[in-house]
Structures are given as structure tokens and as C-alpha cells.
N, C-alpha and C positions, 0 to 999 in steps of 0.2 A: 570758482572757475576751475581751480586745480583739481578739485574732486571730479568734476565733470569730466574733464579731460583724461583723469586717471580711469574713470568707469568706461568711457568711450574707448580708450586703448584696451582695456580688458575685453570689451566686447569685440573689438576687430580681431584681437588674438583668439578668442573663443570662436569666433565665426571661421577664421582660417583653420583652426583645429578641426572644427565640425566639418568643413568642407574637405579637407584631408581624409578624415574618417569616412565621410560620405564616399569618397573616391575609392578607397580600398573595400569599404562595405559592399559598394554596389558595382565594383569591377565585374562581378559575376554577371550582371544584367547584359553586358555587352559581349562578354568573350567565353562564358561558360559553354556555349553550345559549339563554338568553333574549336575549342579545346577538346571537348567530349568527341567530337567526330574526327579529330586528329588533322584537321585541315590546317592548322597553324600549331606550331610549337608554342608552349606557354608564354615564353618571353616574347615572341613575335606578336602574340595577341595583345599582350599587356602593353608594349610599346605603341602598337596601332592605336589601342583604346585610349591611351593617354593623349596621344596627339589629337586624335579626333574629339575626345571630351573637351579638349581645349578649344578647339575650332567651334564646336557647338556651343560652348558657353558664351562665345563672342557674338553669336548669330541674332541675338535679340534681347529684349527685356521685358516682354508682355507678362511673363510670369513673375519676374521681379517686382513689377508694379503691383500685381494682385497680393503678393506676400507684404510688400512694403505699405500698402495704403488700403488694401481691401479687407484684411482680416480683423483689424482692430481700429479703434479710434486714436489716432496719433495723439490727440490732446489727453488721452487717458492711460498713456503708457509712459514708463521711464526707462532709462538706460539700463537700470538695475533689474527691471522686469525682462528686458531683452536678453541681458546676460543670463539671468536665471533660466529663460526659454532655451538658450544654447546650451547651458548646462545639463539641463533635463534631457535634451535631444541627444547629446554626447554620451551620457550615461547609459542611455537605452541602446544606441548604436553598438556601443563597446559590449554590452551585455549580450545582445543578439548575435553579434559577430562571434564572441567567444564560444557560444553554443552552437554556431554554424546555421543559425535560423535566418533565412532571407527576409527580414522584416522591412518595413518601408521607412527610409531616411525621411520622406516627405511627411508621413503621418507623424513621425517623431518631432519634426520641426513645428508642424501645425499644433500638435498637442502642446509642446513646449510653449509657444506663443500664447495660446489660450490660458494655460495655467499660469504663466508669469502675468498676464494682463488682469486675470481674476485676482491674483494675490495682491497687486498694486492697487486696482480701482474697483474691484467687485465684479459680479457676473454681468454687469451691463457695459462692461469695457469691450468685449468681443462684439463684432458685428455679425451676430448670429445668421441673419438672413443671407448675407454674402459668403459667410463660411458654408452654409448648407448648399448655395447654389455653385459656388466656384471651386469648393474643395470636397465636401462630403459626397455630393452626387456624382461628380467625375470619379472619385475614388471608388465608388460602388460600381459605377456603369462601365468604366474602362476595362476592367478584367473581364466582364461578361462580352464586351465588344471584341477584345482580344481573342477570347476563346473561341467565339463563333467565326470571326474572320479567319483565324488559322485553320480551324476544322474545315471550312469551306474552301479555303485555297488549297490545303492539303488534298482534298478530294479532286478538285480541278486538276492539279498537277499530276497526281497518280493517274487519273484517267487519260490526261494528255500523254503520259509516258508509259502507258501500260505494255507496251511491247518492247520496252528497253530493258537491257539486262542490268543486273545489279552493279556490275562494274562500270557500264556506260552511264548509269545514273550517277554513280559515285564521281566519275570524272567531271560530268556536267555541273553538279551542284557543288561538288568540292570547290570549284572555281567560282561559282555564284555565290558561295557562302562568304568568300572574301569581301564581296561588296555588300551583302546583307549584314555582316557583323560590323563593317565600317559604317554603314548606315545607322546601326543600332547605337554604336559608341557616339557617333554625332548627335543623335536624337537624345541621348541620356545627358549629354552635356548641356544641351539646349533647354532641357527642362530642370534638371537637378541643380546645377550651379547657379542658376537664376535665384533659386530660393535663398540662397546665402547672401546674394546682393541685396535681395529685399529686406532681410533682417538687419543688415549693416545700415541700409537706408533708413530704417525705422529709427535706429539709434541716433543717427545724424540729425534727423527731424526733432527727435526728443530732446536732444542737445541744443537746439536752436541754430544748428550750423548748416541746415538745409531747409529751404521752404518746402511746405507739404507737397506741392505740385511739381517740384523740380526734377529733371530727369535724373536717371542713375549716373552718378559720377564716373568718369572713365577709370579712376584709379580702383574704384570698387569693383567694376567689371573685370578688370585685368587681374585683381588680387584673387577674386573668386575662381575665376578661370585657371589661374596658375596652381591654386591649392588642389582644386579638383584633379588637375593634370597629374600632380606629384603623387596624391593619394591613389589614383588609378594605377600609376606606375609601381606603388608598393604591393599591389595585388591583394587578394582577399580569398586565399585558398580555401579556407573552410567552407565559404559559401559557395565557391566555384564548384566544389565537390557535390553539394546539395543540388544546385541547380542543373549542373551538367550530367549528373550520373543518377541521382536518387529519385527524381521525379519520373523519368521514363528512359528507355533506350533510344539514343538518337542515332540517326545516319545524316550524312550531309545534306539530303533533301529535306529532312525534318529541321535541321538546324536553319536552313535558307528559309523556309516557310515561317517558322517560329520567329525569326529576327525580323524578317521583312514585315510581318503583321504587326509585331510590337512596335517597331520604329515607326511605322505608318500611323498607328494610334497616337503615339507619343508626340510626334512631330506636328501632327494637325492639332493637338491639345496646346502645345506650345505657343503656336501662332495666335490661338484665341485666349492665351493667358491662363490656362487651366493647368495649376500645379498637380500633376498626375503622380502616383507611385510608379516608377518605372519598375520596380521589383514585382508589384502586382501583375503588371501588364505582361512582362517577359515570362513570369511563372505561368500565367494563364494560357499564353500563346503555345508554351511547351507542352502543357496539358492538352490543349487543343489538338496539336498534331498527334500527340500519343493516343488520343481517344479514337482516331480514325482507324487505329489497328485494333480495337476493342478496348472495353473498359479495364480488362485485366492487364493492360499494358501501361496503365497509369497507377502509380504507387499512391493510392488515396489516402493511406495513413500518413504518409509525408506531407502530402497536400494539406490534410486535416491539422496537423502541427503547425503549418504555416498559416493557415486560417486562424487559428487561436491566436497566434503572435500578432496577426493583423488587427483582430478585434482588440486585443489588449494594448496596442501601441499608443494610441492617443489618450486614453485615460491614464495610462502609465506614465507617460512623459508629461502629461498636465500635472499629474501629482508630484513628480520629481522636480518639476520646475517650480510649482508652488512651494515645496520644501526648500528648494534652493534660494528662492526669494527670501524667505524667512531667515535663512541663515545669513544671508547677505545683510538683512537689515540688522541682524544682532551684532555683526562686526562693523557696523557703521557705514556700509557701502550703499546707502539709499537717501 
């Protein structure tokens, strides 16, 4: 029993660390555009994002239930496998943050869970059909939806304000972007923080401390929300620069449309329990608004580097989690 509590404690600590890293790794999702357009000072944007990430994390548990019971068979997982999943995801998030690559924390976590489950119980442990339907397909479809939605909305807005001067547009959408960036921060919390809640729930179930169909404990919700908020407050400047300035040149109207489109896609997915990549969605909407000005306004080489990281994330974190599980077993934590 002492070993069970020890490993569970390590899982909770690793989950908090992952959520904190997720917060500063994905801060750019909510505030890169509002900083790039100079609507808010960096410190103002970060404080706003931290508060609204916290609020979004408290707004539901549908995504947490998908992660907690929908990706793997709870009877074929151990706390050590969950710990290995978190270690693999943490490694990848830190690696991509260091190089300023806006990869997906969601992909990293899913890949880690799959790798840890396979290491513990073989290739039958993951629920492959559910993973395909509730994670892989939404991961693939949501950036496309975001790109198209942002492109169409940008065209509509530009046509509606075609007689407005640049100064007039800046004034209107500078104020509007305050609301859109707040919406983006809230939706980020509603989707991303819930993933950590689901991972901790898996560990509690595998430890026999929680029934399989039990609701997410309040302390788990509060812990994940708090860690996400503090991580957001820490900032993630390397990725903010990539998202805010390197994909395309943004004005307030572009930031408003990109954030509104991304937040809408993410918030709808959260209510249906789909764990999206918020990074993928906001990056695709930024490219969508940039594409309305012509293909030359999008730096496709930067987008290509991001796409490479996206493709590699799940297999890389699965392999890292598999290796972490073997290391934990060697030191007797299994």
C-alpha cells in the first residue's frame, strides 16, 4: 500500500508539473496575437490569460472524462504507466518549448498515455477505435475547420468594413480583440486543463481509490486549474514570438478573427468531450486570416516546421513514455 501511495503521489506531482508546463508552453495560444497587434502589453495579456484559463478549467469535465476513461482500458493500466505517460509528455513539451516550436501538449499527452499503456499491457491496452474517433480525427479536422472558418470570417469582415480607414479599423478591432483574446484564453482552459484532470483520474482508478464511473473529484479539478493558471502566468516567450510574428503579420482585425474562430472551434469541441490541440487550431486560424491577403503573406516554411513537429509528437512521446516505463520498472516503481 505504501508503494501505491508513493507512486500516486509522484503521478499527482508530475501531473501538476505537466499542467504548469502546458500553461507556459501554450500561453501563446491565447495571447500571441493580442501582443503582436499591441492591443495589450505583455504583462496585461498574461494576467488576463491566467485568470481566464483558470475559469475555463472549472467550466466542465467532458474532455477529462474522455482522457480518463476513453483512451485506454482502466483495467489494463497502472500508476507507473500513467507516470511514464506524463514524463514522456513533459520531456516533449520542454524540448519543443526550448526550440520555440508550437507543438501540441494534447498530442504529447495522448502519445504518452498510449506509450505507457503499451509498455504495461501490450498493444491491446489502448482503445484504438475510441482514440481514432475522439482524438485523432478531431486533431486532423479541427485545424482545417479553423483555417476555413477564419478565412471566411475574415472575408466577411473585410467586406463589411471595406470603406473604413486603417485607423478606424484599428480602433474598432483593438477593443474587439480584448474580448476575443479573453474568449480564447477561457476556451484554452476549458480544453487543455481537463486533460490533466483525466490523467490523475486514471491514476486514482488504477490505485483502487476511485470507481471507474465516478465523477472527477473536486480537488483534482481545482489542482489542474490552478497549475494551468500559474503556468500561464509564467509566460512562454519563445513560442509567443513564433505564433505572434513569424507566421504572418497581424493587425487587430486579423487577431480578432483568428482568436474568435479558434475559440469557437475549441469551445464547441470541449462541450462534446473532444480533446483538441489548441495549438493546432489557433495556428491554423492565424494562417487562415493571413491567406486572405495572399499566399505570400503566410510564411509557409515556418508552418512546415510546425507541421513536422505535429506529425512527430504522438510517436515521439509514445516512445519516450515507453522508455520512461522501462526505467521506472528497473528502479522498482512498478
